[in-house]
Backbone bond lengths (Angstrom), bond angles and torsions (degrees), N, CA, C in turn:
res aa  C-N    CA-C-N  psi(-1)  N-CA   C-N-CA  omega(-1)  CA-C   N-CA-C  phi
1 M - - - 1.466 - - 1.522 110.21 -
2 K 1.331 116.15 139.88 1.465 120.87 177.33 1.523 110.12 -116.27
3 V 1.332 115.53 132.43 1.461 122.45 173.72 1.525 107.74 -107.76
4 R 1.320 117.00 122.44 1.460 122.32 176.61 1.531 108.27 -98.94
5 V 1.337 116.22 121.50 1.459 121.58 178.78 1.521 108.60 -108.65
6 L 1.329 115.88 116.50 1.460 123.13 176.41 1.521 107.75 -99.73
7 Y 1.338 117.25 127.66 1.462 120.83 -173.00 1.524 110.00 -137.09
8 H 1.320 116.41 160.38 1.468 121.63 176.55 1.525 108.41 -67.25
9 D 1.325 115.84 114.69 1.462 121.25 -171.19 1.524 112.15 -75.01
10 H 1.339 115.84 150.82 1.463 123.61 175.98 1.530 111.51 52.46
11 C 1.310 115.31 45.17 1.457 123.62 -178.53 1.522 107.73 -142.70
12 F 1.329 118.07 128.16 1.465 120.48 -178.51 1.527 110.91 -58.17
13 D 1.329 116.95 -46.26 1.462 120.08 -179.46 1.519 111.19 -65.05
14 G 1.327 117.84 -36.42 1.457 120.68 176.91 1.516 111.80 -63.13
15 A 1.347 116.58 -44.91 1.462 120.13 178.81 1.521 111.19 -66.37
16 A 1.340 117.15 -43.81 1.462 120.82 179.44 1.524 111.19 -63.71
17 S 1.330 116.99 -38.61 1.465 121.05 177.21 1.519 111.09 -62.42
18 A 1.340 116.21 -42.21 1.465 120.23 178.70 1.523 110.65 -63.55
19 A 1.346 117.01 -41.05 1.466 120.46 178.94 1.519 111.36 -65.49
20 F 1.347 116.61 -45.76 1.463 119.37 -176.91 1.528 111.45 -67.63
21 V 1.340 117.30 -42.66 1.462 118.94 -178.06 1.524 110.45 -66.43
22 T 1.331 117.16 -30.19 1.465 120.16 175.93 1.518 110.80 -63.52
23 R 1.328 116.74 -48.20 1.461 120.06 178.55 1.525 111.26 -59.13
24 F 1.312 116.74 -41.91 1.465 121.32 179.06 1.529 111.45 -62.37
25 L 1.315 116.77 -50.92 1.464 120.30 -176.06 1.520 112.26 -68.64
26 Q 1.340 116.96 -36.53 1.468 119.62 175.36 1.522 110.97 -62.78
27 S 1.310 116.61 -40.97 1.465 121.02 -175.77 1.524 112.43 -72.81
28 K 1.327 116.27 -41.39 1.464 119.89 -169.38 1.522 115.49 -101.99
29 F 1.341 118.03 -24.14 1.461 118.45 -169.99 1.530 114.46 -132.43
30 Y 1.320 118.94 -42.81 1.463 120.34 -169.70 1.530 110.46 -131.95
31 P 1.316 118.27 67.81 1.475 120.42 -173.56 1.529 113.97 -65.72
32 D 1.316 117.48 -25.07 1.466 120.31 -176.26 1.535 112.98 -105.13
33 A 1.328 116.77 8.78 1.464 119.81 -176.12 1.528 111.44 -81.49
34 S 1.327 115.55 155.92 1.463 121.18 167.73 1.529 107.61 -94.04
35 F 1.330 115.86 144.08 1.460 121.15 -177.77 1.527 109.04 -114.88
36 D 1.328 115.71 126.07 1.458 122.31 177.13 1.527 108.66 -120.48
37 Y 1.345 116.13 150.86 1.457 120.67 -170.20 1.519 111.36 -125.38
38 T 1.335 115.26 142.12 1.457 121.95 175.21 1.521 108.41 -136.11
39 G 1.345 116.23 124.71 1.456 120.41 176.92 1.516 111.43 -82.34
40 L 1.325 115.87 141.48 1.462 122.46 178.94 1.522 109.22 -115.82
41 A 1.332 116.51 138.98 1.463 121.64 177.24 1.518 109.40 -123.19
42 H 1.317 116.15 145.99 1.463 120.42 177.79 1.528 109.48 -71.79
43 R 1.329 114.69 131.79 1.464 121.46 -177.46 1.522 108.85 -132.17
44 A 1.327 115.38 161.18 1.461 119.46 176.71 1.527 111.07 -66.48
45 D 1.347 116.60 -32.96 1.467 121.58 -179.07 1.528 110.35 -104.60
46 Q 1.326 115.90 46.02 1.462 120.90 -173.03 1.527 112.03 -56.01
47 L 1.322 115.39 120.59 1.455 122.18 176.03 1.523 108.20 -142.20
48 F 1.322 115.69 150.39 1.459 120.93 172.90 1.531 106.99 -104.70
49 E 1.307 115.96 98.73 1.457 120.11 -178.37 1.522 110.40 -71.01
50 N 1.317 115.86 149.53 1.459 120.63 -177.90 1.521 112.20 -57.29
51 G 1.326 115.97 -33.72 1.456 119.68 -177.40 1.515 114.29 -64.59
52 L 1.331 117.83 -18.91 1.461 120.33 177.96 1.528 111.35 -66.06
53 F 1.310 117.01 -31.45 1.461 121.70 -173.38 1.537 109.36 -98.09
54 D 1.325 114.92 65.71 1.461 119.94 -174.80 1.524 113.03 -100.97
55 G 1.326 117.82 8.17 1.452 120.80 178.85 1.514 112.50 -91.82
56 D 1.318 115.15 163.90 1.470 118.68 168.59 1.525 109.04 -68.49
57 V 1.316 115.27 -30.21 1.454 123.50 173.14 1.523 106.86 -127.60
58 N 1.337 117.81 134.95 1.458 122.13 -178.44 1.523 110.10 -125.95
59 V 1.328 115.21 133.96 1.456 122.55 -171.85 1.523 109.37 -129.57
60 I 1.335 118.03 137.62 1.465 122.74 169.75 1.524 107.74 -119.79
61 V 1.338 116.48 130.86 1.467 120.99 174.79 1.525 109.27 -129.23
62 D 1.334 115.30 140.70 1.465 122.69 174.23 1.521 112.03 58.71
63 F 1.338 116.32 35.42 1.462 120.14 -179.87 1.527 108.77 -154.34
64 K 1.332 114.72 168.66 1.461 120.57 -173.72 1.531 112.73 -60.87
65 Y 1.302 114.69 158.15 1.461 123.49 -179.40 1.526 110.95 -74.34
66 A 1.315 116.38 143.29 1.464 122.34 175.69 1.536 108.34 -122.23
67 P 1.324 118.44 122.68 1.469 120.92 179.55 1.518 111.52 -81.66
68 H 1.311 116.07 45.49 1.461 121.10 -175.42 1.524 109.89 -91.49
69 P 1.324 118.14 138.30 1.471 119.81 -176.97 1.524 113.40 -63.56
70 K 1.328 117.92 -19.96 1.462 119.98 -179.08 1.528 113.39 -96.72
71 L 1.337 117.66 3.82 1.463 119.62 175.01 1.524 108.94 -76.61
72 T 1.328 115.97 122.27 1.470 121.63 -175.43 1.517 112.39 -98.46
73 W 1.359 116.47 -46.08 1.469 122.16 -178.14 1.525 109.39 -128.30
74 W 1.338 115.88 146.10 1.471 121.25 175.96 1.524 109.34 -148.86
75 F 1.333 115.11 129.64 1.463 122.17 174.17 1.528 108.21 -131.66
76 D 1.344 117.15 127.37 1.463 119.27 176.14 1.524 109.80 -150.54
77 H 1.345 114.87 159.05 1.467 120.22 -177.50 1.524 111.42 -133.64
78 H 1.320 118.70 15.62 1.456 121.61 -178.74 1.522 111.88 -89.11
79 Q 1.325 116.24 145.10 1.466 119.82 171.75 1.525 109.85 -61.42
80 S 1.330 116.34 -40.70 1.468 121.93 -178.20 1.523 109.11 -93.37
81 A 1.311 116.53 71.17 1.466 121.12 -171.78 1.527 113.42 -93.03
82 F 1.334 117.85 -7.42 1.464 119.97 -172.82 1.524 110.34 -128.54
83 L 1.324 115.49 142.23 1.455 120.77 177.86 1.524 111.92 -76.56
84 S 1.322 117.81 -22.16 1.470 121.32 -177.39 1.520 109.64 -155.80
85 P 1.332 117.87 160.91 1.472 120.43 173.85 1.528 112.17 -59.11
86 E 1.337 116.09 -30.96 1.472 119.56 179.10 1.527 110.90 -66.33
87 D 1.327 116.85 -37.29 1.459 120.26 177.18 1.526 110.78 -65.14
88 A 1.337 116.05 -40.64 1.468 120.12 178.25 1.524 110.74 -62.68
89 E 1.317 115.99 -40.27 1.458 120.25 178.66 1.524 110.56 -66.71
90 H 1.312 117.09 -38.77 1.468 121.37 177.46 1.521 110.11 -60.02
91 F 1.326 116.88 -43.80 1.465 121.12 178.50 1.528 111.34 -63.02
92 R 1.320 116.50 -43.16 1.472 119.68 -177.98 1.528 111.78 -62.72
93 H 1.320 117.32 -26.04 1.463 120.47 -179.52 1.533 112.55 -94.66
94 D 1.325 117.55 2.84 1.467 119.99 -179.93 1.530 110.06 -71.55
95 T 1.315 115.68 134.76 1.470 120.57 -178.57 1.521 112.21 -119.01
96 S 1.331 116.60 14.80 1.466 119.55 -175.95 1.526 112.49 -72.93
97 G 1.342 117.40 -25.13 1.455 120.36 -174.26 1.517 113.07 71.48
98 R 1.341 117.16 20.11 1.459 121.53 -177.20 1.528 112.32 -130.25
99 K 1.310 116.82 16.89 1.469 121.21 179.39 1.529 108.18 -130.89
100 F 1.357 114.70 123.86 1.460 119.49 -166.89 1.526 111.13 -135.98
101 L 1.330 115.45 139.38 1.458 122.82 177.91 1.517 109.23 -138.58
102 N 1.344 115.86 133.20 1.469 120.14 173.00 1.526 109.09 -153.77
103 P 1.348 117.78 98.02 1.464 121.04 -177.52 1.531 114.08 -71.27
104 S 1.311 118.51 -3.10 1.467 119.26 179.85 1.531 112.05 -77.27
105 Y 1.330 117.84 -12.43 1.464 120.96 -179.30 1.529 110.63 -85.16
106 R 1.336 115.46 140.21 1.469 119.68 177.41 1.516 111.44 -70.30
107 S 1.339 117.34 -36.60 1.461 120.71 -178.83 1.523 109.87 -127.87
108 C 1.323 115.25 150.42 1.463 119.86 176.82 1.524 110.20 -71.40
109 T 1.338 117.24 -33.11 1.468 120.72 179.54 1.520 110.78 -60.29
110 K 1.329 116.25 -46.28 1.466 120.30 178.03 1.530 110.82 -63.51
111 F 1.319 116.38 -40.17 1.461 120.47 178.07 1.527 111.08 -60.99
112 I 1.343 116.98 -46.67 1.463 120.24 179.72 1.522 110.67 -61.64
113 S 1.337 116.64 -46.86 1.470 119.75 -176.58 1.518 111.30 -61.91
114 T 1.329 117.29 -39.03 1.473 120.89 179.43 1.524 110.80 -71.25
115 E 1.321 116.05 -44.38 1.467 120.71 -175.92 1.526 111.68 -64.51
116 V 1.341 117.15 -45.99 1.465 118.82 -175.88 1.536 111.40 -74.52
117 K 1.322 117.24 -24.01 1.466 119.33 173.53 1.520 110.18 -68.66
118 Q 1.328 116.20 -45.27 1.462 120.68 -178.00 1.527 112.41 -70.05
119 R 1.324 116.68 -40.54 1.466 120.08 -173.03 1.526 113.49 -90.67
120 F 1.341 116.76 -32.51 1.457 119.73 -172.27 1.520 113.79 -125.33
121 G 1.325 116.95 0.80 1.457 120.60 177.15 1.512 114.63 69.39
122 F 1.339 117.02 22.36 1.468 119.59 -178.96 1.520 110.87 -92.61
123 E 1.330 116.26 132.46 1.464 122.61 173.80 1.518 109.40 -135.21
124 A 1.323 115.75 148.13 1.466 121.63 177.43 1.528 107.82 -136.06
125 P 1.336 117.89 81.74 1.472 120.53 -176.33 1.527 113.32 -56.38
126 D 1.325 117.36 -32.01 1.465 119.45 -178.92 1.529 112.79 -71.09
127 L 1.340 117.40 -12.35 1.461 121.08 177.99 1.525 112.45 -101.45
128 E 1.321 117.10 9.49 1.465 120.24 -176.27 1.530 111.90 -61.91
129 D 1.331 116.56 -38.07 1.464 119.73 178.68 1.524 110.65 -65.50
130 L 1.327 117.07 -38.37 1.460 121.22 176.64 1.526 110.68 -61.71
131 V 1.330 116.76 -44.99 1.460 121.70 179.94 1.527 110.29 -63.03
132 T 1.317 116.34 -44.34 1.467 120.72 -179.12 1.524 111.39 -61.86
133 W 1.332 116.39 -44.81 1.458 119.21 -177.64 1.526 112.08 -72.90
134 A 1.316 118.06 -29.98 1.467 119.48 174.14 1.521 109.88 -61.49
135 D 1.330 116.65 -38.19 1.462 121.30 177.14 1.524 110.95 -66.80
136 V 1.328 116.89 -41.29 1.463 120.94 179.04 1.525 110.35 -64.22
137 V 1.332 116.44 -48.15 1.462 120.93 -175.59 1.524 110.80 -67.49
138 D 1.329 118.15 -50.74 1.462 119.94 -176.08 1.518 111.64 -74.90
139 G 1.327 117.15 -26.83 1.461 120.51 179.17 1.515 113.79 -93.30
140 A 1.350 117.27 1.38 1.472 122.53 -179.44 1.526 111.17 51.85
141 L 1.328 115.73 50.39 1.466 120.98 -176.50 1.530 111.73 -95.06
142 Y 1.306 116.70 34.85 1.463 120.73 178.26 1.522 110.17 -76.48
143 D 1.319 115.64 156.57 1.457 120.12 -179.53 1.520 112.21 -65.74
144 S 1.319 116.94 -32.73 1.456 120.86 -177.03 1.517 109.36 -159.33
145 A 1.339 115.75 165.50 1.460 120.09 174.84 1.521 110.60 -63.97
146 E 1.322 116.30 -35.39 1.462 119.89 178.77 1.526 110.92 -61.29
147 A 1.344 116.74 -44.25 1.461 120.50 178.80 1.527 110.87 -62.79
148 A 1.336 117.26 -39.25 1.462 121.42 -179.36 1.525 111.81 -67.77
149 V 1.331 117.08 -30.81 1.461 121.17 -177.98 1.525 111.37 -86.83
150 K 1.330 117.64 -33.33 1.464 120.25 -179.55 1.524 112.63 -74.86
151 M 1.338 118.28 -29.56 1.474 123.29 171.31 1.526 113.06 57.06
152 D 1.308 117.20 56.17 1.464 120.74 -179.51 1.529 113.20 -78.30
153 E 1.337 118.02 -28.16 1.460 121.62 -174.72 1.535 111.44 -80.96
154 P 1.356 117.16 149.06 1.471 119.63 178.57 1.525 113.43 -53.90
155 A 1.323 117.92 -40.18 1.468 120.28 -179.28 1.516 111.49 -62.77
156 M 1.332 115.92 -36.92 1.455 119.15 -178.74 1.526 111.29 -73.11
157 K 1.317 116.07 -35.37 1.467 119.89 174.03 1.535 110.48 -64.55
158 L 1.333 115.84 -42.12 1.465 119.53 178.40 1.523 111.24 -64.81
159 T 1.323 117.04 -35.03 1.456 120.37 177.13 1.518 110.64 -59.26
160 L 1.313 116.89 -42.42 1.462 120.71 177.93 1.523 110.71 -62.17
161 V 1.325 117.51 -42.57 1.473 121.41 179.24 1.522 110.86 -64.52
162 I 1.327 116.29 -45.76 1.465 120.33 -177.74 1.520 111.17 -64.94
163 E 1.325 116.49 -42.55 1.461 119.98 -177.29 1.528 112.37 -76.30
164 G 1.331 117.58 -29.59 1.451 120.04 -170.78 1.511 116.82 -101.60
165 S 1.334 118.92 -15.88 1.464 120.01 -178.14 1.524 110.42 -75.32
166 K 1.323 115.74 148.92 1.461 121.28 -178.75 1.522 110.22 -91.86
167 G 1.326 116.04 143.36 1.453 120.23 176.10 1.523 112.46 76.28
168 P 1.334 116.68 175.29 1.458 120.85 -173.29 1.527 115.48 -88.74
169 R 1.333 118.87 -19.23 1.463 119.73 -164.96 1.523 113.30 -62.62
170 L 1.320 117.98 -49.20 1.464 119.79 -175.07 1.522 111.43 -69.62
171 V 1.333 117.35 -39.45 1.466 119.95 177.68 1.524 110.20 -61.48
172 Q 1.328 116.96 -41.26 1.461 119.55 -179.41 1.525 111.33 -71.49
173 K 1.320 117.66 -29.40 1.460 119.69 171.09 1.529 110.12 -62.18
174 V 1.329 116.56 -43.22 1.467 120.78 177.89 1.529 110.48 -61.79
175 I 1.330 117.43 -41.68 1.469 120.76 178.79 1.529 110.51 -58.62
176 H 1.325 117.37 -44.85 1.471 120.51 178.12 1.530 110.95 -62.67
177 L 1.332 117.38 -42.91 1.468 120.35 -178.57 1.526 111.57 -69.54
178 M 1.318 117.39 -33.84 1.470 120.92 -179.89 1.529 112.49 -60.40
179 Q 1.303 116.98 -25.44 1.461 120.00 -175.54 1.520 113.05 -69.56
180 H 1.353 117.22 -21.95 1.469 118.44 -174.76 1.521 113.90 -142.56
181 Q 1.329 119.28 -5.04 1.459 120.90 -178.58 1.525 110.87 -116.35
182 S 1.330 115.59 155.53 1.461 120.27 175.38 1.524 109.07 -73.78
183 L 1.328 115.82 161.87 1.461 120.23 179.22 1.523 110.89 -64.07
184 A 1.334 117.34 -35.24 1.467 120.84 177.94 1.531 110.98 -64.99
185 Q 1.333 116.69 -39.30 1.464 119.91 177.45 1.530 111.04 -65.84
186 I 1.325 116.73 -40.06 1.467 120.41 -176.99 1.523 110.72 -65.33
187 I 1.328 117.58 -46.44 1.463 119.83 -177.43 1.523 110.81 -68.66
188 S 1.335 117.75 -17.71 1.469 121.25 178.01 1.527 112.85 -82.60
189 D 1.324 117.39 -10.69 1.458 120.30 175.88 1.531 108.67 -57.14
190 P 1.335 119.26 130.29 1.474 121.24 -173.78 1.526 113.69 -55.03
191 E 1.325 117.47 -42.97 1.466 119.29 -179.52 1.519 110.96 -65.62
192 I 1.321 116.87 -41.33 1.461 120.92 -178.40 1.531 110.47 -70.79
193 T 1.327 117.26 -38.66 1.463 120.80 175.77 1.527 111.32 -60.75
194 A 1.328 115.89 -43.88 1.470 120.07 179.86 1.523 110.91 -62.08
195 M 1.329 116.70 -41.53 1.463 119.96 178.48 1.521 110.76 -65.25
196 Y 1.332 116.18 -42.37 1.473 119.10 178.18 1.526 110.77 -58.74
197 N 1.322 117.71 -46.05 1.457 120.66 -177.84 1.528 111.37 -61.02
198 R 1.330 116.27 -39.78 1.465 119.24 178.88 1.519 111.30 -68.03
199 L 1.338 116.32 -44.30 1.460 120.54 -178.42 1.525 111.88 -69.32
200 H 1.327 116.51 -29.20 1.463 118.83 179.53 1.528 110.83 -66.26
201 Q 1.312 117.61 -35.01 1.464 120.04 175.71 1.533 110.67 -64.40
202 I 1.327 116.38 -39.57 1.471 120.34 175.86 1.527 110.09 -65.40
203 H 1.315 116.73 -39.01 1.462 122.16 178.08 1.537 110.84 -58.31
204 L 1.326 116.95 -44.72 1.463 120.77 179.23 1.533 110.55 -64.64
205 R 1.335 116.02 -37.40 1.464 119.31 176.46 1.521 111.03 -65.51
206 N 1.348 116.54 -40.24 1.464 120.38 -179.78 1.523 111.69 -62.40
207 I 1.320 116.92 -36.08 1.468 119.78 177.36 1.522 109.70 -58.98
208 D 1.315 116.76 -45.25 1.466 120.73 -179.68 1.526 111.57 -65.56
209 I 1.329 117.18 -39.56 1.469 120.36 -179.22 1.524 110.35 -66.63
210 I 1.333 117.44 -45.65 1.465 119.92 -178.75 1.530 110.33 -67.73
211 R 1.316 117.41 -32.09 1.472 120.07 174.92 1.530 110.27 -60.54
212 R 1.344 116.18 -40.66 1.465 119.90 -179.00 1.531 112.20 -78.50
213 A 1.332 116.76 -39.03 1.470 120.61 -173.62 1.528 112.94 -83.78
214 G 1.332 117.11 -22.61 1.457 120.50 -172.19 1.510 113.80 -87.36
215 S 1.322 114.37 153.11 1.461 121.86 172.06 1.517 107.81 -142.75
216 C 1.314 116.63 155.40 1.461 121.31 -179.59 1.521 108.75 -125.80
217 D 1.325 116.20 121.47 1.465 122.47 -178.11 1.521 108.39 -128.18
218 N 1.309 116.31 117.53 1.467 121.64 177.49 1.529 111.65 54.58
219 G 1.330 115.73 40.55 1.452 120.85 175.43 1.506 115.63 86.05
220 V 1.348 118.70 0.93 1.465 121.82 -177.89 1.533 109.28 -116.21
221 I 1.340 116.25 118.83 1.456 122.63 176.28 1.528 108.40 -83.76
222 Y 1.329 115.28 139.12 1.460 119.47 176.42 1.520 109.07 -137.33
223 F 1.345 116.68 137.03 1.458 120.47 171.67 1.527 109.25 -156.21
224 D 1.340 113.88 152.46 1.462 123.00 -177.80 1.528 107.29 -120.53
225 L 1.335 116.47 117.81 1.460 121.77 -174.84 1.524 113.37 -102.80
226 V 1.323 117.54 6.47 1.459 121.25 -173.41 1.523 111.40 -56.96
227 N 1.314 117.51 -45.96 1.463 120.77 -175.74 1.521 113.30 -76.06
228 Y 1.338 117.19 -7.74 1.466 120.96 -179.90 1.533 112.16 -97.14
229 G 1.317 117.44 -9.33 1.458 120.44 179.13 1.516 114.19 70.15
230 I 1.320 117.23 24.45 1.465 121.15 -179.87 1.524 109.00 -93.30
231 E 1.333 117.21 118.70 1.462 121.13 179.89 1.520 111.98 -83.83
232 G 1.326 117.14 -36.78 1.463 120.58 -178.08 1.513 109.88 -148.47
233 Y 1.316 115.55 161.01 1.454 120.94 -179.25 1.527 108.67 -154.97
234 N 1.299 116.51 160.27 1.457 121.71 174.17 1.525 108.50 -62.40
235 K 1.336 116.76 116.74 1.463 120.17 -170.65 1.524 114.00 -70.82
236 F 1.338 117.02 -2.71 1.465 119.67 178.45 1.525 112.21 -97.38
237 I 1.329 117.14 -6.69 1.461 120.29 177.60 1.528 111.69 -55.01
238 P 1.346 119.36 -46.26 1.474 118.56 -178.46 1.527 113.37 -57.98
239 Y 1.329 117.46 -37.52 1.470 119.67 -177.82 1.523 111.54 -77.83
240 Y 1.321 116.06 -25.18 1.460 121.15 172.82 1.531 110.05 -68.01
241 L 1.349 116.26 -40.00 1.455 120.78 -178.98 1.524 112.98 -81.21
242 F 1.334 116.69 -31.52 1.471 121.78 -178.04 1.537 108.52 -127.16
243 P 1.316 118.11 74.18 1.470 121.21 -171.06 1.528 114.82 -64.62
244 D 1.330 117.96 -18.43 1.467 119.69 -179.23 1.518 112.60 -91.37
245 S 1.311 117.58 9.10 1.465 121.63 -178.10 1.525 111.43 -81.50
246 A 1.329 115.08 164.71 1.468 121.53 174.39 1.527 111.76 -114.50
247 Y 1.347 117.49 -34.89 1.460 121.44 -174.05 1.527 110.47 -137.34
248 T 1.345 114.54 159.47 1.460 122.43 173.36 1.528 109.14 -129.78
249 V 1.326 115.88 137.72 1.464 122.45 171.12 1.528 106.93 -130.21
250 S 1.332 116.74 128.33 1.464 119.33 -179.25 1.520 110.30 -141.20
251 V 1.331 114.91 159.17 1.466 122.55 177.78 1.521 107.94 -123.36
252 S 1.328 116.98 134.86 1.459 121.68 177.74 1.525 109.01 -149.12
253 T 1.322 116.07 168.87 1.459 121.05 178.46 1.525 109.73 -130.00
254 S 1.333 115.51 157.47 1.461 121.62 174.11 1.520 107.91 -141.89
255 S 1.313 116.14 -171.13 1.460 120.35 -177.16 1.522 112.90 -71.60
256 F 1.340 117.44 -14.19 1.467 118.55 -174.73 1.524 113.97 -131.09
257 R 1.337 118.46 1.51 1.459 118.85 -179.74 1.527 110.70 -165.93
258 T 1.324 114.54 164.56 1.455 123.42 163.70 1.520 105.83 -107.31
259 K 1.319 116.54 133.13 1.458 119.88 -168.30 1.522 112.03 -125.17
260 V 1.312 115.33 135.84 1.467 122.33 167.67 1.523 107.47 -108.67
261 S 1.318 115.92 120.79 1.467 121.34 178.42 1.517 108.98 -104.92
262 V 1.329 115.89 137.07 1.460 121.73 -179.99 1.525 107.92 -130.59
263 G 1.322 116.96 124.72 1.456 119.86 -177.33 1.503 111.91 -138.38
264 S 1.323 115.71 170.04 1.463 121.57 177.51 1.521 109.43 -127.97
265 N 1.298 115.61 151.14 1.457 123.15 -176.36 1.530 110.14 -76.37
266 P 1.335 118.83 114.40 1.470 120.20 -179.34 1.529 113.55 -63.77
267 W 1.327 116.88 -17.71 1.460 120.82 -176.97 1.527 111.95 -109.30
268 V 1.332 116.75 17.88 1.460 120.77 -178.47 1.529 110.27 -63.31
269 R 1.312 115.74 145.58 1.467 120.19 -176.25 1.528 112.33 -84.18
270 E 1.329 116.74 -28.74 1.463 120.76 -177.63 1.529 110.15 -98.20
271 P 1.334 117.70 152.02 1.474 120.18 176.56 1.535 110.59 -62.32
272 L 1.323 116.07 138.64 1.460 121.13 177.94 1.523 109.86 -77.28
273 R 1.326 115.79 138.07 1.469 120.09 -173.22 1.529 113.19 -105.66
274 H 1.342 117.24 -8.17 1.457 119.56 -171.78 1.531 111.28 -118.99
275 N 1.327 115.94 141.95 1.467 122.14 171.05 1.528 107.30 -93.20
276 L 1.332 116.49 107.65 1.456 120.26 -172.32 1.526 112.54 -70.72
277 A 1.332 117.24 -31.71 1.470 119.30 176.42 1.519 110.73 -62.88
278 T 1.326 116.77 -42.38 1.458 120.76 179.98 1.525 110.98 -64.16
279 I 1.336 116.66 -41.29 1.464 120.04 177.00 1.521 110.40 -61.65
280 C 1.330 117.03 -47.77 1.476 120.35 -178.61 1.511 112.37 -65.33
281 E 1.326 117.51 -32.40 1.471 120.79 179.07 1.523 111.33 -60.29
282 R 1.323 117.80 -31.55 1.471 120.88 179.60 1.520 111.69 -64.11
283 Y 1.333 117.00 -22.27 1.464 121.76 179.89 1.535 111.52 -106.26
284 G 1.333 117.24 12.04 1.460 120.87 179.16 1.511 114.23 90.96
285 G 1.337 117.28 7.13 1.461 121.24 178.56 1.515 111.32 -105.52
286 G 1.334 116.06 -150.91 1.456 119.80 179.94 1.505 111.04 169.88
287 G 1.336 115.78 -158.98 1.455 121.05 -179.98 1.499 112.62 142.47
288 H 1.332 116.30 -131.77 1.458 124.26 179.25 1.523 109.15 -116.57
289 P 1.328 118.15 165.62 1.471 119.33 177.70 1.522 113.97 -56.17
290 K 1.342 117.42 -30.29 1.469 119.91 -175.57 1.519 114.24 -103.64
291 V 1.319 117.84 -5.77 1.465 120.65 178.22 1.523 108.75 -156.44
292 G 1.338 115.47 137.70 1.458 119.20 -179.03 1.514 110.57 -152.56
293 A 1.323 116.13 177.47 1.462 120.96 -179.84 1.525 108.81 -158.82
294 I 1.332 114.18 160.38 1.458 122.14 177.97 1.521 107.77 -132.28
295 S 1.315 117.15 130.91 1.463 121.95 177.68 1.516 109.49 -103.98
296 F 1.322 115.43 125.72 1.459 122.73 175.40 1.526 108.51 -112.73
297 P 1.332 117.83 160.95 1.466 119.29 177.91 1.526 111.77 -61.52
298 I 1.321 115.83 159.58 1.459 121.25 174.52 1.532 109.09 -57.67
299 G 1.305 115.79 132.06 1.461 120.12 177.82 1.511 115.20 87.07
300 A 1.336 118.01 -5.60 1.469 120.49 -179.12 1.526 110.49 -84.00
301 L 1.343 115.07 55.67 1.462 119.83 -174.33 1.518 112.25 -69.00
302 D 1.335 116.87 -42.08 1.465 119.12 -178.48 1.518 110.82 -62.18
303 E 1.331 115.78 -43.71 1.468 120.22 -179.78 1.523 110.90 -64.30
304 A 1.333 116.86 -43.73 1.466 120.82 -179.52 1.518 111.18 -65.58
305 R 1.331 116.44 -44.82 1.474 119.48 -179.73 1.515 111.47 -65.25
306 R 1.318 116.90 -37.54 1.459 119.78 177.96 1.531 110.61 -62.86
307 A 1.330 115.96 -44.67 1.470 119.59 178.40 1.522 110.93 -63.11
308 A 1.337 116.53 -42.65 1.465 120.50 -178.78 1.520 111.29 -61.38
309 L 1.336 116.59 -42.90 1.462 119.74 -179.62 1.519 111.48 -69.20
310 E 1.323 117.06 -35.87 1.481 119.66 176.35 1.525 110.07 -64.14
311 I 1.329 116.71 -43.67 1.456 120.40 179.80 1.527 110.73 -65.25
312 R 1.330 115.79 -40.81 1.469 118.97 177.58 1.521 110.95 -57.24
313 E 1.323 116.92 -45.52 1.459 120.32 -179.36 1.533 111.29 -64.85
314 E 1.341 115.94 -39.22 1.468 119.22 178.36 1.518 111.44 -63.40
315 L 1.327 116.56 -42.09 1.467 119.71 -179.54 1.531 111.65 -70.06
316 K 1.328 117.27 -32.34 1.471 120.18 176.59 1.520 111.44 -64.21
317 D 1.347 116.69 -31.44 1.458 120.03 178.94 1.507 112.78 -75.26
């Protein structure tokens, strides 16, 4: 038997969710199955192709719902969990007892661990540190922006590796190691250490670029990374550089999309007034109340920049 696990790619919580759900399913349902992994990324033309569901059992964690007849398990914690109202209706009529959504959780890993303990009696005490750090990373529960940018803890170093490595192989290696090793052991793996060291140099360069490219107006940071060729960056850099800010809006490109990222400062002194997922949903994106994103087609720079500037003005108000 083969179990296909589809997870949010290049995301610490996505990888941790894939590792935890594997341990759960191996223990309670499919002890002799092989587990294969596929990372999913948000795209402007988001579709769930039939070929993704090639397992005898198919699982999605930390990603949008798919109304596919071969989807067996689903766990998600995003406000923007559905591609369409029809998908939401399909979920509401599901009677399998194996598809779960709760946007009140900061991380999908924590949601899975709580849900399967309550419903199926599964616990994995040796993964408690993984669950805790998934909550810290996805919930931005760091002590300060400086701590989030300096990345002294093993989980934070692994986050850089997961988010910054190219292709699926290294992330899936981390998923396999997460199932039975501590985060400190994983980051000590020679290949993973080497990748971290290389990515950390890029991280330091990104700090300098965002310092030069960024500006803060009425509490809203804005920067455009298209001409710098930066696909991703530590999302706490802007708040480290502009500590009095409330929100960030940025534009970047990658090999498969043009992206507008919208975030909020976890250490802001004033109450936040905007739901960023709701704002992003108006442009076809989504996320959480405090962080969201919009995916545009490759080359749709004018459209992405226009949306980013509109959002910046809305957040300034």
